[in-house]
N, C-alpha and C positions, 0 to 999 in steps of 0.2 A: 783400607782396601788396597790390595797389591796392584801394581801397574801390570800391563800386558807383558812387558819385558821381564819384570820380576817373576811373574808366573812361568814364563818360558825358561828363565835361568834355573829355577827350581826343578822344572821337569827334566831339563838336560842333565843336571847334576844327578838326579834320581836315576836317569838312564845309565849314567856312568857307574853307579854304585849298586844297582839292583839287578841288572840283567833282564828285566822284564820287557815285554813287547811294548812298543811305542803306543799302539792304539789302546792298550789296557791302561797304561799310565795316564794317557791324556783323558780317557773317559772317566777314570777315577778322580782325577784332579778337577775336571770341569763339573763333576756332580757335587763337589764340595766347595767350589769357589763362588764368591759373590760378585765377580766381575761382570760387567755388562756384555751384551752380545758382541759389540764391536771389538772390545778388548779380547774376548775369547777367540774371535775369528783371527785377529792379528797374532795372538799367541800361538794358535794352532798352525798358521801359515809359517811363522818364524821357526817354531819347533820342528815341524816336518822338513822345512827347507834346510835347516842346519844339519839334520840327519842325512838328508839326501845328498848334500854337497860336502860332507865331512872331509873327504880326502882332499878335495880342492881347497877347502878352508885351511886345513892343516898344512898344506903345501905353502900357502901364503903366510901363515904364522911362522913357519920355519924360515921362509925367505926373508922376512922383515924383522924377525926377532934376533936380538943379540944374546938372548938367553937360550940355552939348549931347550928344545921342546919338552923333553921329559922332566925338566926341572921347573916348569911352569905349573902352578897348582891347578887342580881340576876346575875350580870356579873361574879363575882368570882365563884358562883355556877356553871355557865355554863362552865367556864374555867376548873374547876375541873372535871366536867362531860366529857369534851373533852379529858382531860389528861388521866383519867382513861380508857376511851374507847380506845384510841390509845394504851395504855399499854396492855390492855387485848385482843383486837380484831383486831388490825391492825398490822399484822406481818411485813408489809413493812416499818413500822416506827420504827427506832431504839429507844430504851428506853430513851437514853439521849436526843434525839430530842423531844420526847413526853413531857419530863419534862421541858427542856429548853425553848421550844416554848410556853409552857403553862405559864411559868414565864414571858416571854416577852409580852404576851397578857395583862398582868396586866397594863402595861404602856399604851397600846393601848386604854383601856377602862377607863383610869384615876383611876386605882386602884393600883397604885404603892406600897402603904403601905402593900398590900396583897402578895407581891412577895415572901417573906420569908415563909409565911403561905402555899402558894400553893406549893412551893418547898419542904417543910417539909412533907406535907401530901402525895404527890406523891412518894417521895423517901422512906418514911416509908413503903409504899406498895411494892416498889421494894425490900426493904430489907427482906420482908416476902416472897419473891419469886413469887410475883404476883399471890398468891393463895387466893381465897376468903374464909374467915373463917365464916362458917354459924353458928358456936356456937351450941346452942341446938335447932335450927330450924329444923322442920321435917314436913312431909306431905305437905299440901297446903302452909304452911308458907315458907317452903324451896323452893318449886316450884315457889312461887310468886317472890322470889328474883332471883332464877336461870333463870327463863324465863321472868322476868320483866312483870308480869301480876297480876292484883289484885286477891286476894284470892276468892272473890265472883264470879269472872268470871271463875276461874279454877274449883270451885265447881259446877258451873252451867254446864259447858261443860262435866265434869265427869258424872254428873247426867243424862244429856240429850243425850250424845254421847257414854257413856261407857268409861272406863279407856283408852283403846288402842287408840280409835279415838280422845279422848280429848288430849292425849299426841301428836298425830300427828298434831292436830290443833295448839297446843302451839308451836311446832317446826316450823310449816309452817308460823308463824307470822314474821319471820326474813328474811331479804334479799329483794332485789328489784324484783318485779314480772315481768314476760315477757310482752312485748307489742304485742298485737294481732291486726290484721286488718281484715276487711271483704272486699273481692274483689267485685267490682261492676260488677257482672256477666251479667248484662243486656247489657253492652257495651264492656266488655273486658274479656279475658281468664285469668286464674291465671298465666299462663306462660308469657303472655304479660306484666302483672303488675310486676312480679319479674324481668324481663329483664329491664323494664323501671326504676325501683327503683335502680337497680344495676348501671345504667349509672350515677346516682346522688350519688353514694357511699353508698347507703342504702342497707344493707343486708336483705334478706327475704327468708324464707323457708316455704314450704307447711306444714301445720298441717294435719296429716292424720286422725284425729278423726272426722272432720266435713268438708263438702264441702265448698269451697270458703274462708277458713280461712288460713291466713298466719301469721307467727311470724316474727317480725321485730327486727333488732338490728342496732346500729350505726344510730340512728334516728335524730341526730342533723340536724336542718334545713329542716326537712321533709315537712313543710308547704310551703317551697319554691321550692320543687321538682316538676318536670314536671308531674310526676305521680299523685301527690296530686292535682295540679292545673287542670289537665285533668279530675278529678273526677273518678280516677281508683279505689279508695278504701275509706273507712272511718275507723277510729280507734274504735275498739269494743272488749272487752274482750271475750274470748272463752266461758265463762259461759253464758254471755248475748246472744251470738250467738246461743248457744244450746237452750236457752229459745225460740228463734224464730223457731228453728227446731221443738220444742215441739208444738208450736202454729200451725205450718204446714199450713199457708195460701196458697190458690191456686188462680190462675188468675181469675179475675172477681168477687172475693169476696169483701165484705166490712169489713175493719178492723178498730177498734178504739183502739188507744194507749193512755191511760191515764198516767199522770205523766211522759211524754215521754222524756223530755230533758235529755241529749243532742241530743237524737234522734236515737241512734244506732239501737234499735229494729224497729223503723219506717222504716229506710233505708233498713235494712236487709229483713224485710217482703216485702217491695216493690220490692226488687231484686228477692226474692224467687217467687214472683207473676209475674215476667217478666214485671213489670211496667204496669200491666193490672188489673184494678179494682179500688178500692177507699180506701185510708187510711186517717183517721182523727186523727191528732196528736195533743194532748193537753198538756199544761203546765200552771202553775199558773202565771208565770211572763212573761211579754211582751218581755224582753230581751232574755229569753231562747227560746221563740217562734220564734223570729227573727233568732236565731242560727239554729234552725231546718229548717226554710224556706230557709235560705242562703245555708246550706249544701245540701239540696235537689236540689237546682239549680246547685250547683257545680257538683253533681253526675248525673245531667240530668234526675232526676226522676220526672215524671209528675203527678203521681196519689196521691200526698201528699198534704193535706190541713192542715196547722198548725194554731191553734187558742188558745187564752187564755181560761182557764177554771179552776174553783176550784173543784177538784175531790171529795172533801168531801161534796159537795152540789149537789142535783139533778139538772139536766139540760135537759129540755124537747127538746132542740134544737139539742142534740146529736142523730144521727140516730141509728136505730137498726143495729147491725152488726153480721156478721158470726163469727168473732173472736174479743174478747175484751181482751186486755192485761192491767193489772194494776200492774205496778212495783212500789210498794208503798214506801213512805218515811220510813226509818228504822234506826236502830242503827248502821248499817254499819260494824258489827263485822266480816263480810266476807272479807272486804277490808283493814284489818289492815296492810297488807304489803304495801299498797299505802299510808295510812294515819295512822301511828303508834300511833298518839295521841288519836285515838278513844278508845283504850283499857283503857285509864286512866279516862274515864268518870265515874261519880258516878252512881251507880245502879239506884238511884232514878231519874236520868236524863232520863232514858229510859222507865220509868214506864208509861208515858202518851202516848207513841207511839201506843200501841194496839188500843186505842180509835180512833185515826185517821185512822189506817189501817182498822178497822171495818167499819167505815163510807164509806171509799173508795170502799171496796169490795161489800158492800151492794148497793151503787150507780151503780157500774160497772155491777151488775147483771141485772139492768133495761135496759141496752143497748144491751143485748144479744138476738138475735133472737131465737125462738124455734128451737131446733136442733143445735144451735150455741155453741161455746166453750168460756169459761172464763179461762184465765190464770192468776193466782195470783203469783207474784214473789217478792223477796227481795234479797238484797245483804248482808244478815245477817245470823248468825248461832245462832238462839234463838227460842226455842219452843214457847214462849209466842207470838212472832211476826209471827210465821210460822204455825206450826201444829195446835196450839190452835185456831188461827183465822179461819183457813180453816175448822176445825172440828166443830166449833161453827156455821160457816156459813151454812154448810151442814145440821146441825140439825134444823136450822131455815128456810131453803129454800129447801123444798121437791121437788121442780121442777128442782133441779140440782143433778147430780150424778157424782161420780168420774169416770175418764176415764184414762186408761193407754195408752200412746203413746210410742210404742217400739222405742228405739233409736239405740240399738246394738253398743253402745260406750263402749270400754274397760275402766273399772274403775268406771262405773256408773251402778247401778241396775235399772231395770225398775219398775216403780210404779207410781201411780197418783200423789204422793208426792215424791219429790227428794230433798235431802240435799246434795249439792256438796261442799266438802271441797277443799281448795287449793291443798292438797296432792293427790286428786283423778285424776285431769286432768291438774294440774298446772295452774289453772285459779283462779278467785276470788271465795271466798266462796259465795254460792248462793242457793236459795230455789225456787222451782216451784211447783205449784199444778194445775192440769188440771181438769176442771169441765165442764160437758155438760148440757145444758138446754134441758130438755126432753119435756116440754110443755109450 
Protein backbone atom coordinates (compact mmCIF):
# COMPACT_ATOMS: atom_id res chain seq x y z
CA UNK A 1 0.00 0.00 0.00
CA UNK A 2 1.34 3.44 -0.91
CA UNK A 3 2.06 6.04 1.75
CA UNK A 4 0.21 9.36 1.80
CA UNK A 5 3.29 11.17 0.47
CA UNK A 6 3.75 8.65 -2.35
CA UNK A 7 0.13 9.16 -3.36
CA UNK A 8 0.64 12.92 -3.31
CA UNK A 9 3.81 12.73 -5.40
CA UNK A 10 2.05 10.58 -8.01
CA UNK A 11 -0.83 13.08 -8.17
CA UNK A 12 1.46 16.09 -8.57
CA UNK A 13 3.49 14.42 -11.32
CA UNK A 14 0.24 13.57 -13.09
CA UNK A 15 -0.83 17.22 -12.83
CA UNK A 16 2.46 18.22 -14.46
CA UNK A 17 2.03 15.84 -17.37
CA UNK A 18 -1.72 15.62 -18.03
CA UNK A 19 -3.10 19.15 -17.75
CA UNK A 20 -6.28 17.83 -16.11
CA UNK A 21 -8.10 19.64 -13.31
CA UNK A 22 -6.91 18.90 -9.79
CA UNK A 23 -10.32 17.89 -8.44
CA UNK A 24 -10.80 15.33 -11.23
CA UNK A 25 -7.34 13.83 -10.73
CA UNK A 26 -7.84 13.61 -6.97
CA UNK A 27 -11.32 12.06 -7.20
CA UNK A 28 -10.12 9.48 -9.72
CA UNK A 29 -7.07 8.58 -7.64
CA UNK A 30 -8.99 8.23 -4.39
CA UNK A 31 -11.64 6.03 -5.98
CA UNK A 32 -8.92 3.51 -6.85
CA UNK A 33 -6.60 3.86 -3.83
CA UNK A 34 -6.72 1.52 -0.86
CA UNK A 35 -5.20 4.02 1.57
CA UNK A 36 -7.01 4.65 4.85
CA UNK A 37 -9.10 7.74 5.48
CA UNK A 38 -6.36 9.51 7.46
CA UNK A 39 -3.77 9.02 4.71
CA UNK A 40 -6.21 10.23 2.06
CA UNK A 41 -6.95 13.36 4.11
CA UNK A 42 -3.22 14.08 4.52
CA UNK A 43 -2.57 13.44 0.81
CA UNK A 44 -5.41 15.75 -0.23
CA UNK A 45 -4.22 18.54 2.09
CA UNK A 46 -0.63 18.25 0.84
CA UNK A 47 -1.68 17.95 -2.81
CA UNK A 48 -3.90 21.03 -2.78
CA UNK A 49 -1.46 22.92 -0.57
CA UNK A 50 1.42 22.43 -3.01
CA UNK A 51 -0.79 23.59 -5.88
CA UNK A 52 -1.99 26.64 -3.97
CA UNK A 53 1.51 27.73 -2.96
CA UNK A 54 3.44 26.64 -6.05
CA UNK A 55 4.96 30.03 -6.87
CA UNK A 56 6.11 30.49 -3.28
CA UNK A 57 7.60 27.00 -3.20
CA UNK A 58 9.35 27.45 -6.54
CA UNK A 59 10.82 30.72 -5.32
CA UNK A 60 12.34 28.83 -2.38
CA UNK A 61 13.69 26.08 -4.63
CA UNK A 62 15.38 28.67 -6.83
CA UNK A 63 16.74 30.50 -3.78
CA UNK A 64 18.32 27.44 -2.15
CA UNK A 65 19.23 25.27 -5.13
CA UNK A 66 22.63 25.42 -6.79
CA UNK A 67 21.11 23.67 -9.82
CA UNK A 68 19.11 25.76 -12.28
CA UNK A 69 15.41 25.26 -11.68
CA UNK A 70 14.64 24.12 -15.23
CA UNK A 71 17.31 21.42 -15.00
CA UNK A 72 15.73 19.74 -11.96
CA UNK A 73 13.61 16.75 -12.97
CA UNK A 74 9.82 16.90 -12.51
CA UNK A 75 9.74 14.24 -9.73
CA UNK A 76 12.51 15.95 -7.74
CA UNK A 77 10.88 19.37 -8.21
CA UNK A 78 7.64 17.98 -6.80
CA UNK A 79 9.47 16.35 -3.89
CA UNK A 80 11.07 19.70 -3.01
CA UNK A 81 7.72 21.49 -3.31
CA UNK A 82 6.19 18.93 -0.95
CA UNK A 83 9.08 19.27 1.49
CA UNK A 84 8.99 23.06 1.58
CA UNK A 85 5.20 23.05 1.95
CA UNK A 86 5.34 20.72 4.96
CA UNK A 87 8.05 22.84 6.59
CA UNK A 88 6.19 26.10 6.05
CA UNK A 89 2.50 25.33 6.27
CA UNK A 90 1.89 21.96 7.98
CA UNK A 91 2.45 22.48 11.69
CA UNK A 92 1.42 18.90 12.42
CA UNK A 93 4.48 17.57 10.57
CA UNK A 94 7.81 17.67 12.49
CA UNK A 95 10.62 19.32 10.56
CA UNK A 96 12.69 16.15 10.69
CA UNK A 97 9.86 14.12 9.16
CA UNK A 98 9.32 16.68 6.39
CA UNK A 99 12.99 16.41 5.40
CA UNK A 100 13.54 12.69 5.92
CA UNK A 101 10.35 11.63 4.14
CA UNK A 102 11.21 13.89 1.21
CA UNK A 103 14.60 12.19 0.91
CA UNK A 104 12.96 8.75 0.97
CA UNK A 105 10.65 9.77 -1.89
CA UNK A 106 13.70 10.03 -4.15
CA UNK A 107 14.07 6.23 -4.05
CA UNK A 108 10.33 5.80 -4.68
CA UNK A 109 10.52 7.73 -7.98
CA UNK A 110 13.87 6.27 -9.09
CA UNK A 111 15.76 9.48 -8.30
CA UNK A 112 18.12 8.09 -5.67
CA UNK A 113 21.00 10.23 -6.89
CA UNK A 114 19.06 13.34 -5.82
CA UNK A 115 18.77 12.35 -2.14
CA UNK A 116 21.74 14.43 -1.02
CA UNK A 117 20.55 17.40 -3.06
CA UNK A 118 17.02 17.29 -1.59
CA UNK A 119 18.38 16.90 1.93
CA UNK A 120 20.78 19.85 1.55
CA UNK A 121 18.20 22.22 0.04
CA UNK A 122 15.59 21.59 2.74
CA UNK A 123 18.08 21.65 5.63
CA UNK A 124 19.54 24.95 4.44
CA UNK A 125 16.06 26.42 4.70
CA UNK A 126 15.75 25.00 8.21
CA UNK A 127 19.07 26.58 9.20
CA UNK A 128 17.68 29.95 8.09
CA UNK A 129 14.80 29.55 10.53
CA UNK A 130 12.18 28.71 7.87
CA UNK A 131 11.92 32.41 6.98
CA UNK A 132 11.36 33.44 3.37
CA UNK A 133 13.94 35.98 2.21
CA UNK A 134 12.14 38.26 -0.25
CA UNK A 135 15.31 40.26 -0.94
CA UNK A 136 14.51 43.47 -2.77
CA UNK A 137 11.08 42.33 -3.94
CA UNK A 138 8.27 44.80 -3.25
CA UNK A 139 4.73 45.70 -4.31
CA UNK A 140 3.17 43.21 -6.76
CA UNK A 141 6.44 41.28 -7.10
CA UNK A 142 6.51 40.54 -3.37
CA UNK A 143 2.76 39.86 -3.21
CA UNK A 144 3.15 37.47 -6.11
CA UNK A 145 5.53 35.27 -4.13
CA UNK A 146 3.75 35.77 -0.81
CA UNK A 147 0.32 34.80 -2.19
CA UNK A 148 1.53 32.55 -5.02
CA UNK A 149 -0.33 34.53 -7.63
CA UNK A 150 0.88 35.94 -10.97
CA UNK A 151 1.67 39.66 -10.98
CA UNK A 152 -0.71 40.31 -13.88
CA UNK A 153 -3.61 38.87 -11.90
CA UNK A 154 -2.77 40.87 -8.77
CA UNK A 155 -2.61 44.07 -10.81
CA UNK A 156 -5.90 43.18 -12.51
CA UNK A 157 -7.74 42.63 -9.24
CA UNK A 158 -6.28 45.78 -7.67
CA UNK A 159 -7.41 47.81 -10.66
CA UNK A 160 -10.88 46.28 -10.85
CA UNK A 161 -11.71 45.61 -7.19
CA UNK A 162 -9.68 48.23 -5.36
CA UNK A 163 -6.80 47.55 -3.00
CA UNK A 164 -8.80 46.23 -0.03
CA UNK A 165 -11.08 43.89 -2.00
CA UNK A 166 -8.14 42.65 -4.07
CA UNK A 167 -6.26 41.67 -0.93
CA UNK A 168 -9.34 39.84 0.37
CA UNK A 169 -9.56 38.03 -2.95
CA UNK A 170 -5.89 36.97 -2.71
CA UNK A 171 -6.34 35.73 0.86
CA UNK A 172 -9.51 33.82 -0.02
CA UNK A 173 -7.71 31.72 -2.64
CA UNK A 174 -6.30 29.40 0.05
CA UNK A 175 -7.95 26.53 1.87
CA UNK A 176 -10.65 24.09 0.91
CA UNK A 177 -14.07 25.64 0.23
CA UNK A 178 -17.23 24.54 2.02
CA UNK A 179 -19.48 21.97 0.36
CA UNK A 180 -23.03 23.18 -0.06
CA UNK A 181 -26.16 21.36 -1.13
CA UNK A 182 -29.63 22.45 -2.13
CA UNK A 183 -32.45 20.52 -0.48
CA UNK A 184 -35.09 19.09 -2.80
CA UNK A 185 -37.90 21.06 -1.19
CA UNK A 186 -40.45 19.67 -3.64
CA UNK A 187 -40.39 16.40 -1.72
CA UNK A 188 -38.58 16.96 1.58
CA UNK A 189 -38.07 19.49 4.36
CA UNK A 190 -34.62 20.71 5.33
CA UNK A 191 -34.98 19.09 8.75
CA UNK A 192 -35.82 15.70 7.18
CA UNK A 193 -32.71 15.82 5.02
CA UNK A 194 -30.41 16.79 7.88
CA UNK A 195 -31.72 13.90 10.01
CA UNK A 196 -31.38 11.40 7.16
CA UNK A 197 -27.81 12.52 6.40
CA UNK A 198 -26.89 12.20 10.07
CA UNK A 199 -27.91 8.54 10.03
CA UNK A 200 -25.18 7.94 7.42
CA UNK A 201 -22.60 9.89 9.43
CA UNK A 202 -22.75 13.00 7.23
CA UNK A 203 -22.91 16.28 9.13
CA UNK A 204 -25.02 19.11 7.76
CA UNK A 205 -26.16 22.48 9.05
CA UNK A 206 -28.65 25.02 7.75
CA UNK A 207 -27.18 28.03 5.97
CA UNK A 208 -29.19 31.02 7.13
CA UNK A 209 -28.45 33.21 4.10
CA UNK A 210 -30.70 31.42 1.62
CA UNK A 211 -33.67 29.04 1.86
CA UNK A 212 -33.04 25.36 1.21
CA UNK A 213 -29.25 25.62 1.48
CA UNK A 214 -27.26 23.34 3.77
CA UNK A 215 -23.53 23.06 4.40
CA UNK A 216 -22.05 19.56 4.50
CA UNK A 217 -19.04 18.01 6.19
CA UNK A 218 -17.71 14.47 6.53
CA UNK A 219 -19.03 13.78 3.03
CA UNK A 220 -17.08 10.60 2.33
CA UNK A 221 -19.38 8.10 0.62
CA UNK A 222 -22.17 10.64 0.24
CA UNK A 223 -23.32 9.15 -3.08
CA UNK A 224 -23.99 5.88 -1.24
CA UNK A 225 -26.12 7.56 1.43
CA UNK A 226 -29.84 6.94 1.59
CA UNK A 227 -30.45 10.70 1.43
CA UNK A 228 -28.60 10.94 -1.87
CA UNK A 229 -30.23 7.86 -3.37
CA UNK A 230 -33.67 9.11 -2.31
CA UNK A 231 -33.13 12.37 -4.19
CA UNK A 232 -33.19 14.56 -1.10
CA UNK A 233 -30.59 17.05 -2.36
CA UNK A 234 -28.08 17.95 -5.04
CA UNK A 235 -24.62 19.48 -4.56
CA UNK A 236 -24.51 23.16 -5.54
CA UNK A 237 -22.40 26.04 -4.27
CA UNK A 238 -24.24 28.78 -2.41
CA UNK A 239 -23.25 31.41 -5.03
CA UNK A 240 -24.89 29.36 -7.75
CA UNK A 241 -27.97 28.92 -5.57
CA UNK A 242 -28.15 32.70 -5.15
CA UNK A 243 -28.11 33.03 -8.94
CA UNK A 244 -31.34 31.00 -8.99
CA UNK A 245 -32.83 33.22 -6.30
CA UNK A 246 -32.03 36.20 -8.52
CA UNK A 247 -33.70 34.48 -11.49
CA UNK A 248 -36.77 34.02 -9.24
CA UNK A 249 -38.74 31.62 -11.46
CA UNK A 250 -42.33 30.92 -10.43
CA UNK A 251 -44.57 27.93 -11.08
CA UNK A 252 -45.93 27.49 -14.60
CA UNK A 253 -43.20 29.64 -16.14
CA UNK A 254 -40.89 28.48 -18.92
CA UNK A 255 -37.18 28.56 -18.12
CA UNK A 256 -34.23 28.02 -20.48
CA UNK A 257 -30.89 27.13 -18.91
CA UNK A 258 -28.03 27.39 -21.42
CA UNK A 259 -24.59 25.88 -20.62
CA UNK A 260 -26.42 24.03 -17.85
CA UNK A 261 -24.15 21.10 -16.88
CA UNK A 262 -23.90 19.70 -14.29
CA UNK A 263 -27.42 21.08 -13.83
CA UNK A 264 -27.43 22.72 -10.41
CA UNK A 265 -29.35 25.80 -11.54
CA UNK A 266 -31.81 23.67 -13.51
CA UNK A 267 -32.66 21.57 -10.46
CA UNK A 268 -32.88 24.50 -8.05
CA UNK A 269 -35.14 26.42 -10.42
CA UNK A 270 -37.40 23.36 -10.76
CA UNK A 271 -37.59 23.12 -6.97
CA UNK A 272 -38.34 26.84 -6.57
CA UNK A 273 -41.13 26.34 -9.15
CA UNK A 274 -42.52 23.40 -7.12
CA UNK A 275 -41.94 21.21 -10.19
CA UNK A 276 -44.67 23.04 -12.09
CA UNK A 277 -43.92 24.64 -15.44
CA UNK A 278 -41.24 23.79 -17.98
CA UNK A 279 -37.44 23.91 -17.90
CA UNK A 280 -35.28 23.32 -20.98
CA UNK A 281 -31.74 22.48 -19.95
CA UNK A 282 -29.01 22.54 -22.60
CA UNK A 283 -25.35 21.63 -22.84
CA UNK A 284 -22.86 21.09 -25.63
CA UNK A 285 -21.91 17.50 -24.79
CA UNK A 286 -24.14 14.43 -24.79
CA UNK A 287 -22.43 12.97 -21.72
CA UNK A 288 -23.21 16.07 -19.69
CA UNK A 289 -26.79 16.10 -20.94
CA UNK A 290 -27.14 12.53 -19.67
CA UNK A 291 -25.88 13.62 -16.24
CA UNK A 292 -28.57 16.31 -16.09
CA UNK A 293 -31.31 13.87 -17.14
CA UNK A 294 -30.19 11.20 -14.67
CA UNK A 295 -29.96 13.63 -11.76
CA UNK A 296 -33.42 15.02 -12.55
CA UNK A 297 -34.74 11.45 -12.33
CA UNK A 298 -32.98 10.87 -9.02
CA UNK A 299 -34.54 14.05 -7.64
CA UNK A 300 -37.95 13.12 -9.02
CA UNK A 301 -38.24 16.39 -10.94
CA UNK A 302 -40.56 16.03 -13.94
CA UNK A 303 -40.50 19.43 -15.67
CA UNK A 304 -36.94 19.20 -17.00
CA UNK A 305 -36.05 18.44 -20.62
CA UNK A 306 -32.29 18.10 -21.22
CA UNK A 307 -30.89 18.32 -24.75
CA UNK A 308 -27.68 18.98 -26.64
CA UNK A 309 -27.12 22.51 -27.94
CA UNK A 310 -24.25 24.77 -28.94
CA UNK A 311 -25.01 27.99 -27.08
CA UNK A 312 -22.78 30.03 -29.41
CA UNK A 313 -25.09 29.33 -32.36
CA UNK A 314 -28.72 30.37 -32.90
CA UNK A 315 -31.23 27.54 -32.42
CA UNK A 316 -34.77 28.20 -33.69
CA UNK A 317 -35.99 25.10 -31.83
CA UNK A 318 -35.37 26.62 -28.41
CA UNK A 319 -38.70 28.00 -27.12
CA UNK A 320 -39.28 31.54 -25.92
CA UNK A 321 -38.95 31.66 -22.15
CA UNK A 322 -39.90 33.78 -19.15
CA UNK A 323 -36.44 33.29 -17.68
CA UNK A 324 -33.22 32.55 -19.58
CA UNK A 325 -30.07 31.71 -17.64
CA UNK A 326 -26.71 31.74 -19.41
CA UNK A 327 -23.87 30.72 -17.11
CA UNK A 328 -21.19 31.08 -19.74
CA UNK A 329 -17.79 29.35 -20.03
CA UNK A 330 -15.26 31.55 -18.26
CA UNK A 331 -11.76 31.76 -16.81
CA UNK A 332 -12.92 30.32 -13.47
CA UNK A 333 -11.02 32.86 -11.36
CA UNK A 334 -13.80 32.64 -8.78
CA UNK A 335 -13.20 28.94 -8.08
CA UNK A 336 -9.46 29.01 -7.43
CA UNK A 337 -10.07 27.42 -4.02
CA UNK A 338 -11.45 24.38 -5.84
CA UNK A 339 -8.94 24.36 -8.70
CA UNK A 340 -5.75 26.21 -7.61
CA UNK A 341 -4.05 25.57 -10.94
CA UNK A 342 -6.42 28.04 -12.62
CA UNK A 343 -4.47 31.05 -11.35
CA UNK A 344 -1.32 29.91 -13.14
CA UNK A 345 -2.87 30.20 -16.59
CA UNK A 346 -1.26 32.73 -18.88
CA UNK A 347 -3.16 35.95 -19.41
CA UNK A 348 -3.31 35.34 -23.16
CA UNK A 349 -5.10 32.02 -22.55
CA UNK A 350 -8.09 33.99 -21.24
CA UNK A 351 -8.25 36.65 -23.94
CA UNK A 352 -10.48 34.70 -26.35
CA UNK A 353 -13.18 33.96 -23.76
CA UNK A 354 -15.13 37.25 -24.17
CA UNK A 355 -15.78 36.41 -27.84
CA UNK A 356 -17.51 33.18 -26.81
CA UNK A 357 -19.37 34.90 -23.98
CA UNK A 358 -20.55 37.63 -26.33
CA UNK A 359 -21.96 35.08 -28.77
CA UNK A 360 -23.80 33.23 -26.02
CA UNK A 361 -25.46 36.25 -24.42
CA UNK A 362 -26.53 37.54 -27.85
CA UNK A 363 -28.12 34.18 -28.67
CA UNK A 364 -29.69 33.96 -25.22
CA UNK A 365 -31.45 37.28 -25.80
CA UNK A 366 -33.40 35.75 -28.70
CA UNK A 367 -35.00 33.18 -26.39
CA UNK A 368 -36.43 35.72 -23.92
CA UNK A 369 -40.13 36.57 -24.12
CA UNK A 370 -41.14 40.26 -24.02
CA UNK A 371 -41.32 41.05 -20.32
CA UNK A 372 -39.03 38.11 -19.57
CA UNK A 373 -35.69 38.12 -17.78
CA UNK A 374 -32.17 37.26 -18.91
CA UNK A 375 -29.64 36.26 -16.24
CA UNK A 376 -25.99 36.35 -17.30
CA UNK A 377 -23.56 34.68 -14.90
CA UNK A 378 -19.98 33.46 -14.55
CA UNK A 379 -17.82 31.91 -11.84
CA UNK A 380 -15.01 34.38 -12.48
CA UNK A 381 -13.80 37.71 -11.11
CA UNK A 382 -12.86 39.57 -14.25
CA UNK A 383 -14.26 42.84 -15.62
CA UNK A 384 -13.62 41.82 -19.24
CA UNK A 385 -15.79 38.71 -18.84
CA UNK A 386 -18.43 40.28 -16.63
CA UNK A 387 -19.16 44.01 -16.55
CA UNK A 388 -17.77 44.73 -20.01
CA UNK A 389 -19.83 41.97 -21.66
CA UNK A 390 -23.06 43.12 -20.00
CA UNK A 391 -22.51 46.82 -20.64
CA UNK A 392 -21.69 46.17 -24.29
CA UNK A 393 -24.80 44.00 -24.58
CA UNK A 394 -27.05 46.73 -23.15
CA UNK A 395 -25.58 49.32 -25.50
CA UNK A 396 -26.44 47.11 -28.48
CA UNK A 397 -29.83 45.78 -27.26
CA UNK A 398 -32.11 48.70 -26.46
CA UNK A 399 -34.96 46.27 -25.85
CA UNK A 400 -33.26 45.14 -22.60
CA UNK A 401 -32.96 47.15 -19.39
CA UNK A 402 -31.16 46.48 -16.10
CA UNK A 403 -33.30 45.12 -13.26
CA UNK A 404 -32.45 45.06 -9.57
CA UNK A 405 -33.74 42.01 -7.70
CA UNK A 406 -33.47 42.72 -3.95
CA UNK A 407 -31.95 39.82 -2.02
CA UNK A 408 -31.52 41.14 1.52
CA UNK A 409 -28.51 38.86 2.01
CA UNK A 410 -25.90 40.04 4.49
CA UNK A 411 -22.61 40.62 2.74
CA UNK A 412 -24.13 41.34 -0.68
CA UNK A 413 -25.13 44.71 -2.05
CA UNK A 414 -28.21 44.97 -4.23
CA UNK A 415 -27.66 45.95 -7.86
CA UNK A 416 -28.46 44.63 -11.31
CA UNK A 417 -24.83 43.50 -11.45
CA UNK A 418 -23.32 41.61 -8.53
CA UNK A 419 -19.74 40.50 -8.03
CA UNK A 420 -19.57 37.99 -5.18
CA UNK A 421 -16.14 37.23 -3.75
CA UNK A 422 -15.43 34.14 -1.62
CA UNK A 423 -14.94 36.44 1.38
CA UNK A 424 -18.49 37.82 1.07
CA UNK A 425 -20.59 34.72 1.79
CA UNK A 426 -17.95 31.96 1.84
CA UNK A 427 -19.01 30.69 -1.57
CA UNK A 428 -17.40 30.64 -4.98
CA UNK A 429 -16.45 33.90 -6.64
CA UNK A 430 -19.41 34.64 -8.88
CA UNK A 431 -20.96 37.32 -11.09
CA UNK A 432 -24.57 37.87 -12.09
CA UNK A 433 -26.38 40.47 -14.16
CA UNK A 434 -30.17 40.68 -14.44
CA UNK A 435 -31.70 42.17 -17.59
CA UNK A 436 -35.38 42.47 -18.59
CA UNK A 437 -36.73 42.45 -22.13
CA UNK A 438 -39.16 45.33 -22.38
CA UNK A 439 -40.49 44.74 -25.90
